[in-house]
N, C-alpha and C positions, 0 to 999 in steps of 0.2 A: 954483254950486259943488255938486259931487256929495256926497250924503250916504250914509251906510251904508244907510239905508232904501231909497233909490232904487236902489242897487246890488243890494240884497237882492231887490227887486221884479223887477229885470232877470233875476236868477238864477232866481227863482221861475217865470218864463215857461218856462224849460227844465226845471225840476224841480218840477212842479206839486204834488207831494205834500207839499212843505214847509209847515210850520205858519206862525204869524205871526212877524213880524220880532222881536218881543220874546223869542222862544224861542231865539235864536241869538246867538252871539258872532261878530262879523265883524271880520276883519283885512284891511285894504287895504294892500298894499305900496306904499310911496312910491318904490320903485326903478323905474327904467325900463331895467333891465339884462336883461330877459327877451327874448332875441332868438329869433325863430322857428326859425332853422336850428339853433341850439344846443339848443333844447328838443326838436326832432325827433331829434337825435342822442342826447340823454339818454333819451328815451322809447323809442327803438329798442333801446337796451341793456336798459332795464327790461322791455320786452316779451320780449326774448330770455331774460332771467332767469325771467320768469313761465312761459314755455314750458318751459324746462328743469326747473322745479320742478313742472310739471303743473298750474299754475293757469291753466286755459284761459279762465275767465271774466275774470280780470284781463287776460290777454293780449288778449282781444277788446276790452275797454274801452280799453286802451292803443292798440290798433290804430285804433279810432274816433277817439281824440284825435289820433293822428299824422296821419290823413287830414284832419281839420279844420285842423290846423296847416299841413299842406302846401297846403291850399286857401286859406288866409288870404293875401291879397295884400300885407299890410304886413310889416314886419320886427320891430317892437317890440310887446310885449304887456304887459298889466297882470295882476297876480296877486292873487287874493282867496281867503281861506279862510273857511269857514263851519263853526262848531262848534255842534251842538245836543246835547241830552242823549243821543240815540241816533243821531246823524248827524255825519259829518265829510266835507267836500268841499273840493276845491281847484279853482279856476276860473281860466281864462285869458280875459281880455277884451281887446277892441281897445284901442289906446293911448289913445283918448279915452273909454273906458268906456261905449260905446254898444251893444255886442253881446258876447254870450258866444261865444267861439270854440270852447272845449272844456273838459272837466272830467273829473275822476275823483272818485268819492265812494263811501262805504260806510257801513254801519251799524256802530256801535260799542257797546261795553258800558259799564257804569257805571265800571269801573276805568279804561278808556281815557279816558272823558270827564273823570274827576277829574284824571288826569295831564295831559291836554291843556289843561284849564281853568287849571291852574297856570302853564303856559308861555306 
């Protein structure tokens, strides 16, 4: 059985700057409704919005996520969120949780952390 700590360690392979497991709140979606093609469509719209608002960094990050999703041979993905005091990330993993396909993450401030922690 997969544990939050094992998934955290898998994510940490991609985001090496993360601290220790105890410093984060991890949510693992139990849904298997994350289909690759649907996610690609959603993120293409979000990328277009980022371009229109002049957020080039976000557009580039979303572009990388889209490429990773397009290169993933499977159809279903798993969704994991990671919340730390100054960090928030969403990660898409393979259906069997053995590889990170792509992610979006960012630094957050204390107010955002407090709001997200409640939810």
